[in-house]
HTML snippet that shows the backbone in 3Dmol.js (N, CA, C, O; Angstrom):
<script src="https://3Dmol.org/build/3Dmol-min.js"></script>
<div id="view" style="width:600px;height:400px;position:relative"></div>
<script>
const pdb = `
ATOM      1  N   MET A   1     -19.867  10.105  19.488  1.00  0.00           N
ATOM      2  CA  MET A   1     -18.788  10.956  19.227  1.00  0.00           C
ATOM      3  C   MET A   1     -19.010  11.697  17.906  1.00  0.00           C
ATOM      4  O   MET A   1     -19.280  11.109  16.859  1.00  0.00           O
ATOM      5  N   VAL A   2     -18.888  12.955  18.012  1.00  0.00           N
ATOM      6  CA  VAL A   2     -19.376  13.778  16.732  1.00  0.00           C
ATOM      7  C   VAL A   2     -18.150  13.603  15.778  1.00  0.00           C
ATOM      8  O   VAL A   2     -16.993  13.603  16.198  1.00  0.00           O
ATOM      9  N   TYR A   3     -18.472  13.463  14.530  1.00  0.00           N
ATOM     10  CA  TYR A   3     -17.625  13.175  13.527  1.00  0.00           C
ATOM     11  C   TYR A   3     -16.377  14.215  13.604  1.00  0.00           C
ATOM     12  O   TYR A   3     -15.232  13.763  13.582  1.00  0.00           O
ATOM     13  N   ASN A   4     -16.583  15.442  13.683  1.00  0.00           N
ATOM     14  CA  ASN A   4     -15.282  16.550  13.585  1.00  0.00           C
ATOM     15  C   ASN A   4     -14.701  16.515  14.948  1.00  0.00           C
ATOM     16  O   ASN A   4     -13.827  17.356  15.160  1.00  0.00           O
ATOM     17  N   GLN A   5     -15.003  15.733  15.888  1.00  0.00           N
ATOM     18  CA  GLN A   5     -14.116  15.577  17.153  1.00  0.00           C
ATOM     19  C   GLN A   5     -13.579  14.122  17.187  1.00  0.00           C
ATOM     20  O   GLN A   5     -13.016  13.669  18.184  1.00  0.00           O
ATOM     21  N   PHE A   6     -13.771  13.443  16.102  1.00  0.00           N
ATOM     22  CA  PHE A   6     -13.186  11.994  16.155  1.00  0.00           C
ATOM     23  C   PHE A   6     -11.782  11.948  15.924  1.00  0.00           C
ATOM     24  O   PHE A   6     -11.285  12.565  14.982  1.00  0.00           O
ATOM     25  N   THR A   7     -11.081  11.237  16.741  1.00  0.00           N
ATOM     26  CA  THR A   7      -9.706  11.041  16.670  1.00  0.00           C
ATOM     27  C   THR A   7      -9.445   9.706  17.036  1.00  0.00           C
ATOM     28  O   THR A   7     -10.222   9.165  17.823  1.00  0.00           O
ATOM     29  N   ILE A   8      -8.369   9.020  16.543  1.00  0.00           N
ATOM     30  CA  ILE A   8      -8.024   7.598  16.846  1.00  0.00           C
ATOM     31  C   ILE A   8      -7.594   7.542  18.371  1.00  0.00           C
ATOM     32  O   ILE A   8      -7.836   6.555  19.067  1.00  0.00           O
ATOM     33  N   THR A   9      -6.955   8.643  18.831  1.00  0.00           N
ATOM     34  CA  THR A   9      -6.469   8.679  20.193  1.00  0.00           C
ATOM     35  C   THR A   9      -7.846   8.630  21.169  1.00  0.00           C
ATOM     36  O   THR A   9      -7.828   7.910  22.167  1.00  0.00           O
ATOM     37  N   LYS A  10      -8.926   9.353  20.865  1.00  0.00           N
ATOM     38  CA  LYS A  10      -9.990   9.532  21.744  1.00  0.00           C
ATOM     39  C   LYS A  10     -10.799   8.087  21.649  1.00  0.00           C
ATOM     40  O   LYS A  10     -11.426   7.647  22.613  1.00  0.00           O
ATOM     41  N   VAL A  11     -10.718   7.454  20.477  1.00  0.00           N
ATOM     42  CA  VAL A  11     -11.506   6.149  20.204  1.00  0.00           C
ATOM     43  C   VAL A  11     -10.652   5.123  21.046  1.00  0.00           C
ATOM     44  O   VAL A  11     -11.294   4.337  21.743  1.00  0.00           O
ATOM     45  N   LYS A  12      -9.487   5.058  21.058  1.00  0.00           N
ATOM     46  CA  LYS A  12      -8.615   4.263  21.895  1.00  0.00           C
ATOM     47  C   LYS A  12      -8.799   4.346  23.324  1.00  0.00           C
ATOM     48  O   LYS A  12      -8.888   3.325  24.006  1.00  0.00           O
ATOM     49  N   ARG A  13      -8.873   5.720  23.902  1.00  0.00           N
ATOM     50  CA  ARG A  13      -9.042   5.984  25.160  1.00  0.00           C
ATOM     51  C   ARG A  13     -10.556   5.447  25.645  1.00  0.00           C
ATOM     52  O   ARG A  13     -10.731   4.741  26.638  1.00  0.00           O
ATOM     53  N   THR A  14     -11.483   5.861  24.862  1.00  0.00           N
ATOM     54  CA  THR A  14     -12.949   5.559  25.211  1.00  0.00           C
ATOM     55  C   THR A  14     -13.184   4.171  25.346  1.00  0.00           C
ATOM     56  O   THR A  14     -13.796   3.680  26.294  1.00  0.00           O
ATOM     57  N   PHE A  15     -12.575   3.374  24.159  1.00  0.00           N
ATOM     58  CA  PHE A  15     -12.948   1.960  24.368  1.00  0.00           C
ATOM     59  C   PHE A  15     -11.941   0.993  24.985  1.00  0.00           C
ATOM     60  O   PHE A  15     -12.055  -0.232  24.998  1.00  0.00           O
ATOM     61  N   GLY A  16     -10.936   1.713  25.496  1.00  0.00           N
ATOM     62  CA  GLY A  16      -9.851   1.017  25.920  1.00  0.00           C
ATOM     63  C   GLY A  16      -9.111   0.005  25.005  1.00  0.00           C
ATOM     64  O   GLY A  16      -8.792  -1.146  25.307  1.00  0.00           O
ATOM     65  N   ILE A  17      -8.883   0.692  23.753  1.00  0.00           N
ATOM     66  CA  ILE A  17      -8.219  -0.313  22.729  1.00  0.00           C
ATOM     67  C   ILE A  17      -6.788   0.040  22.832  1.00  0.00           C
ATOM     68  O   ILE A  17      -6.365   1.181  23.021  1.00  0.00           O
ATOM     69  N   LEU A  18      -6.039  -1.082  22.684  1.00  0.00           N
ATOM     70  CA  LEU A  18      -4.609  -1.148  22.555  1.00  0.00           C
ATOM     71  C   LEU A  18      -4.166  -1.524  21.282  1.00  0.00           C
ATOM     72  O   LEU A  18      -4.621  -2.537  20.752  1.00  0.00           O
ATOM     73  N   THR A  19      -3.223  -0.733  20.662  1.00  0.00           N
ATOM     74  CA  THR A  19      -2.625  -0.940  19.281  1.00  0.00           C
ATOM     75  C   THR A  19      -1.117  -1.366  19.419  1.00  0.00           C
ATOM     76  O   THR A  19      -0.368  -0.834  20.239  1.00  0.00           O
ATOM     77  N   GLN A  20      -0.738  -2.336  18.582  1.00  0.00           N
ATOM     78  CA  GLN A  20       0.637  -2.531  18.438  1.00  0.00           C
ATOM     79  C   GLN A  20       1.107  -2.174  17.088  1.00  0.00           C
ATOM     80  O   GLN A  20       0.490  -2.615  16.118  1.00  0.00           O
ATOM     81  N   GLU A  21       2.178  -1.390  16.924  1.00  0.00           N
ATOM     82  CA  GLU A  21       2.697  -1.016  15.593  1.00  0.00           C
ATOM     83  C   GLU A  21       3.990  -1.568  15.427  1.00  0.00           C
ATOM     84  O   GLU A  21       4.658  -1.981  16.375  1.00  0.00           O
ATOM     85  N   ASN A  22       4.416  -1.588  14.063  1.00  0.00           N
ATOM     86  CA  ASN A  22       5.706  -2.096  13.585  1.00  0.00           C
ATOM     87  C   ASN A  22       5.859  -3.553  13.760  1.00  0.00           C
ATOM     88  O   ASN A  22       6.988  -4.004  13.956  1.00  0.00           O
ATOM     89  N   ILE A  23       4.711  -4.425  13.703  1.00  0.00           N
ATOM     90  CA  ILE A  23       4.867  -5.725  13.863  1.00  0.00           C
ATOM     91  C   ILE A  23       5.197  -6.281  12.457  1.00  0.00           C
ATOM     92  O   ILE A  23       4.636  -5.808  11.468  1.00  0.00           O
ATOM     93  N   GLN A  24       6.042  -7.213  12.365  1.00  0.00           N
ATOM     94  CA  GLN A  24       6.446  -7.702  11.241  1.00  0.00           C
ATOM     95  C   GLN A  24       5.901  -9.138  10.989  1.00  0.00           C
ATOM     96  O   GLN A  24       6.513 -10.139  11.362  1.00  0.00           O
ATOM     97  N   PHE A  25       4.776  -9.172  10.367  1.00  0.00           N
ATOM     98  CA  PHE A  25       4.033 -10.488  10.199  1.00  0.00           C
ATOM     99  C   PHE A  25       4.786 -11.252   9.337  1.00  0.00           C
ATOM    100  O   PHE A  25       4.939 -12.449   9.582  1.00  0.00           O
ATOM    101  N   PHE A  26       5.298 -10.726   8.329  1.00  0.00           N
ATOM    102  CA  PHE A  26       5.981 -11.727   7.259  1.00  0.00           C
ATOM    103  C   PHE A  26       7.391 -11.405   7.213  1.00  0.00           C
ATOM    104  O   PHE A  26       7.914 -11.178   6.122  1.00  0.00           O
ATOM    105  N   ALA A  27       8.122 -11.359   8.385  1.00  0.00           N
ATOM    106  CA  ALA A  27       9.493 -10.987   8.443  1.00  0.00           C
ATOM    107  C   ALA A  27      10.450 -12.195   8.008  1.00  0.00           C
ATOM    108  O   ALA A  27      11.530 -12.017   7.443  1.00  0.00           O
ATOM    109  N   ASP A  28       9.934 -13.408   8.332  1.00  0.00           N
ATOM    110  CA  ASP A  28      10.634 -14.653   8.097  1.00  0.00           C
ATOM    111  C   ASP A  28      10.443 -15.326   6.734  1.00  0.00           C
ATOM    112  O   ASP A  28      10.871 -16.459   6.516  1.00  0.00           O
ATOM    113  N   ILE A  29       9.686 -14.483   5.682  1.00  0.00           N
ATOM    114  CA  ILE A  29       9.244 -15.111   4.589  1.00  0.00           C
ATOM    115  C   ILE A  29      10.313 -14.298   3.436  1.00  0.00           C
ATOM    116  O   ILE A  29      10.213 -13.084   3.257  1.00  0.00           O
ATOM    117  N   PRO A  30      11.171 -15.012   2.814  1.00  0.00           N
ATOM    118  CA  PRO A  30      11.997 -14.400   1.634  1.00  0.00           C
ATOM    119  C   PRO A  30      11.258 -13.657   0.515  1.00  0.00           C
ATOM    120  O   PRO A  30      10.141 -14.060   0.191  1.00  0.00           O
ATOM    121  N   PRO A  31      11.722 -12.764  -0.001  1.00  0.00           N
ATOM    122  CA  PRO A  31      11.088 -12.252  -1.301  1.00  0.00           C
ATOM    123  C   PRO A  31      10.968 -13.298  -2.285  1.00  0.00           C
ATOM    124  O   PRO A  31      11.784 -14.220  -2.261  1.00  0.00           O
ATOM    125  N   ALA A  32      10.046 -13.269  -3.152  1.00  0.00           N
ATOM    126  CA  ALA A  32       9.707 -14.204  -4.224  1.00  0.00           C
ATOM    127  C   ALA A  32      10.041 -13.466  -5.596  1.00  0.00           C
ATOM    128  O   ALA A  32       9.827 -12.265  -5.759  1.00  0.00           O
ATOM    129  N   GLU A  33      10.560 -14.263  -6.521  1.00  0.00           N
ATOM    130  CA  GLU A  33      10.723 -13.720  -7.922  1.00  0.00           C
ATOM    131  C   GLU A  33       9.495 -13.795  -8.666  1.00  0.00           C
ATOM    132  O   GLU A  33       8.965 -14.897  -8.805  1.00  0.00           O
ATOM    133  N   PRO A  34       8.969 -12.753  -9.167  1.00  0.00           N
ATOM    134  CA  PRO A  34       7.734 -12.852  -9.915  1.00  0.00           C
ATOM    135  C   PRO A  34       7.982 -13.683 -11.216  1.00  0.00           C
ATOM    136  O   PRO A  34       9.080 -13.717 -11.771  1.00  0.00           O
ATOM    137  N   ALA A  35       6.927 -14.321 -11.637  1.00  0.00           N
ATOM    138  CA  ALA A  35       6.829 -15.130 -12.613  1.00  0.00           C
ATOM    139  C   ALA A  35       7.370 -14.133 -14.054  1.00  0.00           C
ATOM    140  O   ALA A  35       7.069 -12.943 -14.135  1.00  0.00           O
ATOM    141  N   LYS A  36       8.122 -14.785 -15.024  1.00  0.00           N
ATOM    142  CA  LYS A  36       8.421 -14.208 -16.168  1.00  0.00           C
ATOM    143  C   LYS A  36       7.280 -13.312 -16.787  1.00  0.00           C
ATOM    144  O   LYS A  36       7.450 -12.097 -16.889  1.00  0.00           O
ATOM    145  N   TYR A  37       6.173 -13.893 -17.177  1.00  0.00           N
ATOM    146  CA  TYR A  37       5.112 -13.348 -17.752  1.00  0.00           C
ATOM    147  C   TYR A  37       4.619 -11.937 -17.000  1.00  0.00           C
ATOM    148  O   TYR A  37       4.242 -10.966 -17.656  1.00  0.00           O
ATOM    149  N   ILE A  38       4.668 -11.950 -15.632  1.00  0.00           N
ATOM    150  CA  ILE A  38       4.361 -10.809 -14.811  1.00  0.00           C
ATOM    151  C   ILE A  38       5.562  -9.760 -15.002  1.00  0.00           C
ATOM    152  O   ILE A  38       5.267  -8.564 -15.005  1.00  0.00           O
ATOM    153  N   GLN A  39       6.735 -10.101 -15.143  1.00  0.00           N
ATOM    154  CA  GLN A  39       7.744  -9.211 -15.312  1.00  0.00           C
ATOM    155  C   GLN A  39       7.663  -8.526 -16.716  1.00  0.00           C
ATOM    156  O   GLN A  39       7.992  -7.350 -16.873  1.00  0.00           O
ATOM    157  N   GLU A  40       7.226  -9.295 -17.687  1.00  0.00           N
ATOM    158  CA  GLU A  40       7.219  -8.693 -19.106  1.00  0.00           C
ATOM    159  C   GLU A  40       5.878  -7.760 -19.134  1.00  0.00           C
ATOM    160  O   GLU A  40       5.868  -6.723 -19.798  1.00  0.00           O
ATOM    161  N   PHE A  41       4.855  -8.148 -18.447  1.00  0.00           N
ATOM    162  CA  PHE A  41       3.650  -7.301 -18.436  1.00  0.00           C
ATOM    163  C   PHE A  41       4.034  -5.979 -17.848  1.00  0.00           C
ATOM    164  O   PHE A  41       3.637  -4.922 -18.338  1.00  0.00           O
ATOM    165  N   LEU A  42       4.742  -6.036 -16.882  1.00  0.00           N
ATOM    166  CA  LEU A  42       4.996  -4.814 -15.945  1.00  0.00           C
ATOM    167  C   LEU A  42       5.992  -3.926 -16.822  1.00  0.00           C
ATOM    168  O   LEU A  42       5.810  -2.713 -16.931  1.00  0.00           O
ATOM    169  N   LYS A  43       7.054  -4.588 -17.441  1.00  0.00           N
ATOM    170  CA  LYS A  43       7.820  -3.730 -18.255  1.00  0.00           C
ATOM    171  C   LYS A  43       7.348  -3.028 -19.451  1.00  0.00           C
ATOM    172  O   LYS A  43       7.970  -2.102 -19.972  1.00  0.00           O
ATOM    173  N   GLU A  44       6.116  -3.540 -19.915  1.00  0.00           N
ATOM    174  CA  GLU A  44       5.379  -3.042 -20.957  1.00  0.00           C
ATOM    175  C   GLU A  44       4.342  -2.088 -20.570  1.00  0.00           C
ATOM    176  O   GLU A  44       4.062  -1.125 -21.285  1.00  0.00           O
ATOM    177  N   SER A  45       3.725  -2.349 -19.376  1.00  0.00           N
ATOM    178  CA  SER A  45       2.603  -1.523 -18.819  1.00  0.00           C
ATOM    179  C   SER A  45       3.008  -0.286 -17.961  1.00  0.00           C
ATOM    180  O   SER A  45       2.304   0.723 -17.991  1.00  0.00           O
ATOM    181  N   ILE A  46       4.103  -0.350 -17.219  1.00  0.00           N
ATOM    182  CA  ILE A  46       4.521   0.656 -16.390  1.00  0.00           C
ATOM    183  C   ILE A  46       4.702   2.044 -17.277  1.00  0.00           C
ATOM    184  O   ILE A  46       4.155   3.084 -16.910  1.00  0.00           O
ATOM    185  N   PRO A  47       5.414   1.985 -18.326  1.00  0.00           N
ATOM    186  CA  PRO A  47       5.689   3.168 -18.974  1.00  0.00           C
ATOM    187  C   PRO A  47       4.465   3.848 -19.590  1.00  0.00           C
ATOM    188  O   PRO A  47       4.506   5.048 -19.864  1.00  0.00           O
ATOM    189  N   LEU A  48       3.315   3.060 -19.826  1.00  0.00           N
ATOM    190  CA  LEU A  48       2.026   3.536 -20.336  1.00  0.00           C
ATOM    191  C   LEU A  48       1.507   4.063 -19.183  1.00  0.00           C
ATOM    192  O   LEU A  48       1.042   5.197 -19.297  1.00  0.00           O
ATOM    193  N   ALA A  49       1.457   3.487 -17.980  1.00  0.00           N
ATOM    194  CA  ALA A  49       0.751   4.014 -16.829  1.00  0.00           C
ATOM    195  C   ALA A  49       1.261   5.334 -16.514  1.00  0.00           C
ATOM    196  O   ALA A  49       0.498   6.273 -16.290  1.00  0.00           O
ATOM    197  N   VAL A  50       2.554   5.443 -16.488  1.00  0.00           N
ATOM    198  CA  VAL A  50       3.211   6.735 -16.193  1.00  0.00           C
ATOM    199  C   VAL A  50       2.878   7.870 -17.081  1.00  0.00           C
ATOM    200  O   VAL A  50       2.672   9.029 -16.721  1.00  0.00           O
ATOM    201  N   ALA A  51       2.848   7.377 -18.339  1.00  0.00           N
ATOM    202  CA  ALA A  51       2.722   8.387 -19.435  1.00  0.00           C
ATOM    203  C   ALA A  51       1.208   8.982 -19.278  1.00  0.00           C
ATOM    204  O   ALA A  51       0.979  10.168 -19.516  1.00  0.00           O
ATOM    205  N   ILE A  52       0.247   8.118 -18.884  1.00  0.00           N
ATOM    206  CA  ILE A  52      -1.149   8.587 -18.820  1.00  0.00           C
ATOM    207  C   ILE A  52      -1.230   9.683 -17.548  1.00  0.00           C
ATOM    208  O   ILE A  52      -2.024  10.624 -17.576  1.00  0.00           O
ATOM    209  N   ARG A  53      -0.356   9.454 -16.489  1.00  0.00           N
ATOM    210  CA  ARG A  53      -0.354  10.548 -15.440  1.00  0.00           C
ATOM    211  C   ARG A  53      -1.655  10.845 -14.683  1.00  0.00           C
ATOM    212  O   ARG A  53      -1.963  12.019 -14.481  1.00  0.00           O
ATOM    213  N   ASN A  54      -2.421   9.856 -14.262  1.00  0.00           N
ATOM    214  CA  ASN A  54      -3.478  10.335 -13.409  1.00  0.00           C
ATOM    215  C   ASN A  54      -3.547   9.489 -12.195  1.00  0.00           C
ATOM    216  O   ASN A  54      -2.783   8.532 -12.065  1.00  0.00           O
ATOM    217  N   ALA A  55      -4.461   9.809 -11.269  1.00  0.00           N
ATOM    218  CA  ALA A  55      -4.288   9.285  -9.881  1.00  0.00           C
ATOM    219  C   ALA A  55      -4.471   7.799  -9.960  1.00  0.00           C
ATOM    220  O   ALA A  55      -3.762   7.075  -9.262  1.00  0.00           O
ATOM    221  N   GLN A  56      -5.434   7.263 -10.816  1.00  0.00           N
ATOM    222  CA  GLN A  56      -5.511   5.619 -10.775  1.00  0.00           C
ATOM    223  C   GLN A  56      -4.253   5.009 -11.250  1.00  0.00           C
ATOM    224  O   GLN A  56      -3.857   3.960 -10.742  1.00  0.00           O
ATOM    225  N   THR A  57      -3.567   5.629 -12.240  1.00  0.00           N
ATOM    226  CA  THR A  57      -2.565   4.870 -12.740  1.00  0.00           C
ATOM    227  C   THR A  57      -1.273   5.154 -11.552  1.00  0.00           C
ATOM    228  O   THR A  57      -0.466   4.272 -11.259  1.00  0.00           O
ATOM    229  N   PHE A  58      -1.261   6.145 -11.120  1.00  0.00           N
ATOM    230  CA  PHE A  58      -0.056   6.398 -10.086  1.00  0.00           C
ATOM    231  C   PHE A  58      -0.290   5.504  -8.910  1.00  0.00           C
ATOM    232  O   PHE A  58       0.698   5.073  -8.314  1.00  0.00           O
ATOM    233  N   SER A  59      -1.673   5.129  -8.454  1.00  0.00           N
ATOM    234  CA  SER A  59      -1.897   4.278  -7.401  1.00  0.00           C
ATOM    235  C   SER A  59      -1.679   2.949  -7.843  1.00  0.00           C
ATOM    236  O   SER A  59      -1.358   2.127  -6.985  1.00  0.00           O
ATOM    237  N   TRP A  60      -1.790   2.588  -9.008  1.00  0.00           N
ATOM    238  CA  TRP A  60      -1.392   1.289  -9.630  1.00  0.00           C
ATOM    239  C   TRP A  60       0.134   0.995  -9.494  1.00  0.00           C
ATOM    240  O   TRP A  60       0.590  -0.022  -8.971  1.00  0.00           O
ATOM    241  N   VAL A  61       0.809   1.934  -9.989  1.00  0.00           N
ATOM    242  CA  VAL A  61       2.254   1.902  -9.922  1.00  0.00           C
ATOM    243  C   VAL A  61       2.792   1.890  -8.583  1.00  0.00           C
ATOM    244  O   VAL A  61       3.744   1.146  -8.347  1.00  0.00           O
ATOM    245  N   ASP A  62       2.258   2.687  -7.590  1.00  0.00           N
ATOM    246  CA  ASP A  62       2.641   2.593  -6.130  1.00  0.00           C
ATOM    247  C   ASP A  62       2.283   1.325  -5.649  1.00  0.00           C
ATOM    248  O   ASP A  62       3.046   0.774  -4.855  1.00  0.00           O
ATOM    249  N   CYS A  63       1.024   0.655  -6.076  1.00  0.00           N
ATOM    250  CA  CYS A  63       0.748  -0.726  -5.599  1.00  0.00           C
ATOM    251  C   CYS A  63       1.850  -1.539  -5.988  1.00  0.00           C
ATOM    252  O   CYS A  63       2.293  -2.275  -5.106  1.00  0.00           O
ATOM    253  N   CYS A  64       2.398  -1.575  -7.114  1.00  0.00           N
ATOM    254  CA  CYS A  64       3.259  -2.340  -7.665  1.00  0.00           C
ATOM    255  C   CYS A  64       4.736  -2.180  -6.937  1.00  0.00           C
ATOM    256  O   CYS A  64       5.668  -2.971  -7.082  1.00  0.00           O
ATOM    257  N   GLN A  65       4.748  -1.065  -6.177  1.00  0.00           N
ATOM    258  CA  GLN A  65       6.142  -0.617  -5.516  1.00  0.00           C
ATOM    259  C   GLN A  65       7.158  -0.475  -6.540  1.00  0.00           C
ATOM    260  O   GLN A  65       8.258  -1.018  -6.436  1.00  0.00           O
ATOM    261  N   LEU A  66       6.801   0.278  -7.573  1.00  0.00           N
ATOM    262  CA  LEU A  66       7.640   0.726  -8.673  1.00  0.00           C
ATOM    263  C   LEU A  66       8.040   2.184  -8.711  1.00  0.00           C
ATOM    264  O   LEU A  66       7.228   2.963  -8.212  1.00  0.00           O
ATOM    265  N   ASP A  67       9.074   2.649  -9.182  1.00  0.00           N
ATOM    266  CA  ASP A  67       9.376   4.093  -9.195  1.00  0.00           C
ATOM    267  C   ASP A  67       8.552   4.567 -10.362  1.00  0.00           C
ATOM    268  O   ASP A  67       8.227   3.763 -11.236  1.00  0.00           O
ATOM    269  N   ARG A  68       8.183   5.885 -10.421  1.00  0.00           N
ATOM    270  CA  ARG A  68       7.510   6.526 -11.523  1.00  0.00           C
ATOM    271  C   ARG A  68       8.462   7.004 -12.520  1.00  0.00           C
ATOM    272  O   ARG A  68       8.061   7.579 -13.532  1.00  0.00           O
TER     273      ARG A  68
END
`;
const viewer = $3Dmol.createViewer("view");
viewer.addModel(pdb, "pdb");
viewer.setStyle({}, {cartoon: {color: "spectrum"}});
viewer.zoomTo();
viewer.render();
</script>
């Protein structure tokens, strides 16, 4: 398959792949409270990461699921 003609739909059809979406693997696990030292680290680090304003720091903030 030529790269510029590559689509997930074509791959699924060609190889007979079935996908399941919206599966909740961890639905039964309650959220955990982060340790105090992690909360303090994030409280101090997030403003700096946002002030730097580059793609790497934004991806780090997004990874932590925090608002910019």
